[in-house]
RODO-2510 file (C-alpha; in nm, 4 decimals, decimal comma):
residues 311
     n   res          X          Y          Z
     1     x    14,4117     1,6603    -5,2839
     2     x    14,0557     1,7817    -5,3235
     3     x    14,0178     2,1493    -5,2206
     4     x    13,8157     2,2174    -4,9062
     5     x    13,7328     2,5215    -4,6868
     6     x    14,0544     2,6172    -4,5063
     7     x    14,0070     2,7388    -4,1485
     8     x    14,2724     3,0030    -4,0841
     9     x    14,4390     3,0880    -3,7552
    10     x    14,4560     3,4665    -3,7110
    11     x    14,7858     3,6501    -3,6808
    12     x    14,7559     3,9106    -3,4059
    13     x    14,9326     4,2406    -3,3478
    14     x    14,9351     4,4671    -3,0447
    15     x    14,9986     4,8282    -3,1491
    16     x    14,9761     5,1059    -2,8913
    17     x    14,6169     5,1871    -2,9859
    18     x    14,4782     4,8313    -2,9531
    19     x    14,2025     4,7175    -2,7169
    20     x    14,0749     4,4004    -2,5512
    21     x    13,7479     4,3263    -2,7319
    22     x    13,9006     4,0804    -2,9784
    23     x    14,0390     3,8891    -2,6803
    24     x    13,7455     3,9037    -2,4396
    25     x    13,4444     3,9142    -2,6722
    26     x    13,5690     3,7521    -2,9925
    27     x    13,7877     3,4924    -2,8148
    28     x    14,0769     3,5426    -3,0556
    29     x    14,3822     3,3832    -2,8905
    30     x    14,6913     3,5880    -2,8108
    31     x    14,9655     3,5921    -2,5484
    32     x    14,9537     3,9731    -2,5439
    33     x    14,7166     4,1660    -2,3130
    34     x    14,5683     4,3606    -2,6072
    35     x    14,4968     4,3040    -2,9754
    36     x    14,4759     4,5935    -3,2163
    37     x    14,4792     4,3854    -3,5335
    38     x    14,3834     4,0282    -3,6147
    39     x    14,4963     3,9400    -3,9659
    40     x    14,2370     3,6789    -4,0565
    41     x    14,3450     3,6357    -4,4207
    42     x    14,7072     3,7068    -4,5039
    43     x    14,9784     3,5548    -4,7197
    44     x    15,2374     3,8228    -4,6407
    45     x    15,5643     3,6593    -4,5399
    46     x    15,5775     3,7879    -4,1823
    47     x    15,2038     3,7512    -4,1172
    48     x    15,0939     3,4345    -4,2949
    49     x    14,7998     3,2439    -4,1552
    50     x    14,8403     2,8817    -4,0533
    51     x    14,5704     2,6341    -4,1539
    52     x    14,3856     2,4827    -3,8589
    53     x    14,1830     2,2004    -4,0158
    54     x    14,1925     1,9044    -4,2500
    55     x    14,4840     1,7538    -4,4389
    56     x    14,6626     2,0891    -4,4662
    57     x    14,6505     2,1542    -4,0889
    58     x    14,9732     2,3098    -3,9637
    59     x    15,0765     2,4364    -4,3074
    60     x    15,1145     2,8038    -4,3877
    61     x    14,8725     2,9387    -4,6435
    62     x    15,1554     3,0274    -4,8822
    63     x    15,2538     2,6612    -4,9037
    64     x    14,9019     2,5667    -5,0059
    65     x    14,8514     2,8242    -5,2777
    66     x    15,1921     2,7293    -5,4185
    67     x    15,0536     2,3794    -5,4776
    68     x    14,8134     2,5378    -5,7259
    69     x    15,0806     2,7346    -5,9095
    70     x    15,0260     3,0713    -5,7373
    71     x    15,2837     3,2887    -5,5635
    72     x    15,2362     3,4857    -5,2436
    73     x    15,2818     3,8086    -5,4396
    74     x    14,9942     3,7092    -5,6711
    75     x    14,7443     3,6871    -5,3859
    76     x    14,5091     3,9877    -5,4080
    77     x    14,3359     4,0084    -5,0677
    78     x    14,4204     4,0980    -4,7087
    79     x    14,1466     4,0884    -4,4422
    80     x    14,1760     4,2138    -4,0846
    81     x    13,9751     4,2830    -3,7726
    82     x    14,0772     4,6070    -3,5989
    83     x    13,9912     4,7142    -3,2437
    84     x    14,0769     5,0779    -3,1740
    85     x    14,0830     5,1617    -2,8048
    86     x    14,2679     5,4812    -2,9003
    87     x    14,2889     5,6842    -3,2198
    88     x    14,4964     5,5443    -3,5042
    89     x    14,7441     5,7695    -3,6808
    90     x    14,6323     5,9844    -3,9723
    91     x    14,7701     5,8126    -4,2798
    92     x    14,7392     5,7636    -4,6527
    93     x    14,8138     5,4788    -4,8939
    94     x    14,9588     5,4990    -5,2461
    95     x    14,7833     5,3797    -5,5594
    96     x    14,9143     5,0954    -5,7754
    97     x    15,1156     5,3190    -6,0079
    98     x    15,3056     5,5009    -5,7316
    99     x    15,3561     5,1867    -5,5233
   100     x    15,4956     4,9966    -5,8215
   101     x    15,7316     5,2771    -5,9194
   102     x    15,8578     5,3722    -5,5719
   103     x    15,8042     5,0678    -5,3483
   104     x    15,7980     4,7718    -5,5911
   105     x    15,4623     4,6753    -5,4409
   106     x    15,0936     4,7124    -5,5205
   107     x    14,8870     5,0027    -5,3927
   108     x    14,6277     4,9905    -5,1196
   109     x    14,2577     5,0528    -5,1596
   110     x    14,0459     4,9284    -4,8709
   111     x    13,7015     4,9280    -4,7146
   112     x    13,5819     4,9362    -4,3558
   113     x    13,2685     4,7648    -4,2288
   114     x    13,1854     4,8979    -3,8817
   115     x    13,1031     4,6128    -3,6420
   116     x    13,0970     4,8032    -3,3126
   117     x    13,1144     5,1762    -3,2398
   118     x    13,0974     5,3548    -2,9065
   119     x    12,8649     5,6539    -2,8970
   120     x    13,0342     5,9530    -3,0558
   121     x    13,2982     5,7491    -3,2388
   122     x    13,4454     5,9095    -3,5486
   123     x    13,6456     5,8353    -3,8590
   124     x    13,8737     6,0813    -4,0333
   125     x    13,8168     6,0758    -4,4091
   126     x    13,9498     6,3406    -4,6420
   127     x    13,9864     6,7132    -4,5804
   128     x    13,7553     6,9867    -4,4611
   129     x    13,5585     7,1701    -4,7270
   130     x    13,7706     7,4227    -4,9130
   131     x    14,1090     7,2796    -4,8080
   132     x    14,3331     7,2348    -5,1117
   133     x    14,6253     6,9984    -5,1534
   134     x    14,8610     7,2937    -5,1018
   135     x    14,6718     7,3979    -4,7865
   136     x    14,7053     7,0439    -4,6556
   137     x    15,0795     7,0340    -4,7252
   138     x    15,1280     7,3655    -4,5454
   139     x    14,9263     7,2448    -4,2455
   140     x    15,1217     6,9183    -4,2226
   141     x    15,4581     7,0931    -4,2356
   142     x    15,3416     7,3477    -3,9768
   143     x    15,2250     7,0753    -3,7369
   144     x    14,8595     7,1746    -3,7789
   145     x    14,7291     6,8651    -3,9551
   146     x    14,4355     6,8207    -3,7171
   147     x    14,2873     7,1555    -3,8197
   148     x    14,2218     7,0556    -4,1816
   149     x    14,0818     6,7019    -4,1447
   150     x    13,7225     6,5944    -4,2109
   151     x    13,5575     6,4030    -3,9223
   152     x    13,2593     6,1687    -3,9678
   153     x    13,0401     6,0295    -3,6887
   154     x    12,9878     5,6561    -3,7442
   155     x    12,7601     5,3748    -3,6292
   156     x    12,7696     4,9954    -3,6345
   157     x    12,6554     4,8458    -3,9640
   158     x    12,7936     5,1216    -4,1861
   159     x    13,0484     5,0649    -4,4622
   160     x    13,3114     5,3092    -4,5859
   161     x    13,5271     5,2840    -4,8962
   162     x    13,8833     5,4193    -4,8590
   163     x    14,0489     5,4755    -5,1978
   164     x    14,4229     5,5145    -5,2320
   165     x    14,5233     5,8781    -5,1834
   166     x    14,2630     5,9640    -4,9180
   167     x    14,3914     6,0858    -4,5777
   168     x    14,2127     5,8779    -4,3154
   169     x    14,2157     5,7430    -3,9610
   170     x    14,0084     5,5164    -3,7397
   171     x    13,8948     5,6841    -3,4191
   172     x    13,8876     5,5337    -3,0731
   173     x    13,5944     5,3147    -2,9749
   174     x    13,5549     5,1457    -3,3142
   175     x    13,5861     4,7775    -3,4025
   176     x    13,5714     4,7039    -3,7732
   177     x    13,6476     4,4573    -4,0494
   178     x    13,8984     4,5838    -4,3044
   179     x    13,9086     4,4297    -4,6516
   180     x    14,1903     4,5562    -4,8706
   181     x    14,4412     4,4897    -5,1419
   182     x    14,7271     4,2651    -5,0359
   183     x    14,9563     4,5509    -4,9387
   184     x    15,0762     4,6937    -4,6095
   185     x    15,2178     5,0237    -4,7366
   186     x    15,1183     5,3022    -4,4996
   187     x    15,2452     5,6596    -4,5041
   188     x    15,1884     5,8039    -4,1584
   189     x    15,1116     6,1772    -4,1636
   190     x    15,0218     6,2622    -3,8035
   191     x    15,0302     6,0633    -3,4799
   192     x    14,9151     6,3089    -3,2122
   193     x    15,2756     6,3615    -3,0925
   194     x    15,2559     6,0363    -2,8967
   195     x    15,5353     5,7927    -2,8243
   196     x    15,5624     5,4320    -2,9387
   197     x    15,6242     5,1347    -2,7120
   198     x    15,9970     5,2092    -2,7340
   199     x    15,9438     5,5535    -2,5833
   200     x    16,0260     5,7317    -2,9095
   201     x    15,7959     5,9189    -3,1491
   202     x    15,6587     5,6887    -3,4169
   203     x    15,8030     5,7416    -3,7633
   204     x    15,6205     5,9758    -3,9998
   205     x    15,6369     5,9575    -4,3804
   206     x    15,5346     6,3119    -4,4659
   207     x    15,7011     6,3622    -4,8038
   208     x    15,5770     6,0344    -4,9521
   209     x    15,2330     6,1049    -4,8078
   210     x    15,2241     6,4451    -4,9746
   211     x    15,3263     6,2809    -5,3029
   212     x    15,0152     6,0626    -5,3084
   213     x    14,7466     6,2522    -5,1157
   214     x    14,4319     6,3757    -5,2909
   215     x    14,2022     6,6441    -5,1411
   216     x    13,8696     6,4597    -5,1319
   217     x    13,5810     6,6993    -5,0679
   218     x    13,3097     6,6395    -4,8079
   219     x    13,0665     6,5549    -5,0891
   220     x    13,3064     6,3005    -5,2363
   221     x    13,3575     6,1481    -4,8926
   222     x    12,9830     6,1169    -4,8383
   223     x    12,9605     5,9226    -5,1645
   224     x    13,2119     5,6754    -5,0184
   225     x    12,9697     5,5863    -4,7397
   226     x    12,8542     5,2768    -4,9217
   227     x    12,4809     5,2468    -4,9733
   228     x    12,3684     4,8910    -4,9041
   229     x    12,1895     4,7048    -5,1806
   230     x    11,9644     4,4375    -5,0274
   231     x    11,9121     4,1322    -5,2449
   232     x    11,7542     3,7907    -5,2056
   233     x    11,8426     3,5618    -4,9146
   234     x    11,9240     3,8648    -4,6956
   235     x    12,2368     3,9325    -4,8980
   236     x    12,3725     4,2877    -4,9027
   237     x    12,6388     4,4183    -5,1379
   238     x    12,8783     4,6294    -4,9303
   239     x    13,1463     4,7254    -5,1820
   240     x    13,2330     4,6702    -5,5465
   241     x    13,5547     4,8019    -5,6988
   242     x    13,8169     4,6743    -5,9452
   243     x    14,0238     4,5340    -5,6573
   244     x    13,7556     4,3341    -5,4694
   245     x    13,3875     4,2963    -5,3918
   246     x    13,2319     4,2302    -5,0517
   247     x    12,8879     4,1000    -4,9556
   248     x    12,7215     4,0500    -4,6198
   249     x    12,4852     3,7559    -4,5753
   250     x    12,2435     3,6933    -4,2901
   251     x    12,2152     3,3163    -4,2558
   252     x    11,8946     3,1945    -4,0872
   253     x    11,8383     2,8680    -4,2757
   254     x    12,0385     2,6410    -4,5019
   255     x    12,1562     2,8659    -4,7829
   256     x    12,3757     2,8102    -5,0861
   257     x    12,6712     3,0460    -5,1018
   258     x    12,7512     3,2056    -5,4373
   259     x    13,0119     3,0247    -5,6444
   260     x    13,3185     3,2350    -5,7222
   261     x    13,6088     3,1892    -5,9603
   262     x    13,8759     3,3916    -5,7803
   263     x    13,9995     3,4188    -5,4235
   264     x    13,6936     3,3718    -5,2006
   265     x    13,6981     3,4405    -4,8258
   266     x    13,4422     3,4069    -4,5470
   267     x    13,4551     3,5884    -4,2133
   268     x    13,1867     3,5336    -3,9499
   269     x    13,1120     3,8563    -3,7619
   270     x    12,8131     3,7414    -3,5555
   271     x    12,6470     3,4191    -3,4427
   272     x    12,7413     3,0632    -3,5282
   273     x    12,6593     2,7883    -3,7735
   274     x    12,8137     2,5419    -4,0166
   275     x    12,9472     2,5225    -4,3691
   276     x    12,8814     2,2199    -4,5888
   277     x    13,1161     2,1233    -4,8708
   278     x    13,1920     1,7940    -5,0432
   279     x    12,9973     1,5858    -4,7917
   280     x    13,1719     1,7353    -4,4873
   281     x    13,0670     2,0043    -4,2399
   282     x    13,2796     2,2828    -4,0932
   283     x    13,1959     2,4727    -3,7715
   284     x    13,1659     2,8514    -3,7798
   285     x    13,1689     3,0891    -3,4824
   286     x    13,2254     3,4630    -3,4522
   287     x    13,5733     3,5378    -3,5807
   288     x    13,5982     3,2197    -3,7900
   289     x    13,7925     3,2832    -4,1097
   290     x    13,7744     3,0435    -4,4043
   291     x    13,9467     3,0555    -4,7413
   292     x    13,6902     2,8875    -4,9649
   293     x    13,7681     2,6789    -5,2737
   294     x    13,6516     2,8437    -5,5983
   295     x    13,3719     2,7063    -5,8133
   296     x    13,2676     2,4573    -5,5467
   297     x    12,9176     2,4052    -5,4116
   298     x    12,9170     2,5358    -5,0525
   299     x    12,6153     2,5949    -4,8300
   300     x    12,5756     2,7432    -4,4832
   301     x    12,3269     2,6972    -4,2014
   302     x    12,2697     2,8340    -3,8528
   303     x    12,2104     3,1869    -3,7293
   304     x    12,5050     3,4020    -3,8268
   305     x    12,6231     3,7043    -4,0212
   306     x    12,9092     3,6479    -4,2621
   307     x    13,1193     3,8711    -4,4855
   308     x    13,2104     3,7207    -4,8225
   309     x    13,5046     3,8813    -5,0028
   310     x    13,6149     3,8034    -5,3565
   311     x    13,9092     3,9219    -5,5646
***
C-alpha cells in the first residue's frame, strides 16, 4: 500500500486540572465534560491513536508502523494538546540514562508552545536564584516546595524547552502544544495538597524526583525560552535538540512542506486548509493531526498555522 497522510483520532484524558476549551473551541470529541489532555500523536499501548481516513481507517497506529518493520517502542515522538484550567503538579522527568537503568524506558525531554494564555498565567521552570539541589531537597521534605520554585509569566506564541531534570509545572489558564520524547514517566514532587478524583491525595514520587532533579538557574531558564528564527515562507524554527525538531509554518498560499526522512507529524493550531499528496487532498482544521509519510512530496494550502515535528 502506498503511504499517505494518516489522520489521527485524538485520545483524550480528563485529569482534575483539565478545562473545556479543547471541547468547546477546538471541537475535540469526548464523552467527558472536560479535557485536560488530547494525545494527538501516540503509539503508547494504552493511548494509541486510531486512523480516521483512507485504507487504514479504523486501524491503530501501532498496526500500521508494524507493517513497515517498526515497533511501538521504537517510535520517538509523543504530541499532546494540554488545557490547564487549574495548576498542574510540580514534577520532573528523568533523562535517558536514568530511565533506562531504573524504569526500562527512555527519558523525557519536551517543549511547550503556548497557544493561549490568560492574563497573568505562569509556568514553573527551575528553582529560584541561589537555591541549590540540597536546598531544594530540604524544602521538598519539609513541605515547602513552593517557596523555592522559579515562576515565569507567559504569553501566547512563546516556546519553552523543558530538558529532563528540570522541575516544572504548567499554571492555570494556559493551553499549549507539548512535543516530547515517547515517554510518559513523570515524578510528581508537589501537588498543592489537593485530592484526586478518588478523594485521596495524588501519589508523589519524591525520592526518584530528587535522584534526577537539576538546579537550573534563572539565567539558564531564560535561555530555554526559545528564540524564534524566522525563515522563508513564514517558517519559524521553534526547537532543535537531539530528540526532535519543531517548526511552525504560516500557510497563506499553496506551499511545499519540507521533506523529512524520519517520523514527521503535522498539527494544525489555527485556521483551516488542505494537504495535497499523491494526487489526493486531505482536509485540515484546527486540531487536525496527521502522521505524514517520509520523503514524499506534500504541499499545503489555505489560511492556517501548523506545527511540524520531526524525530
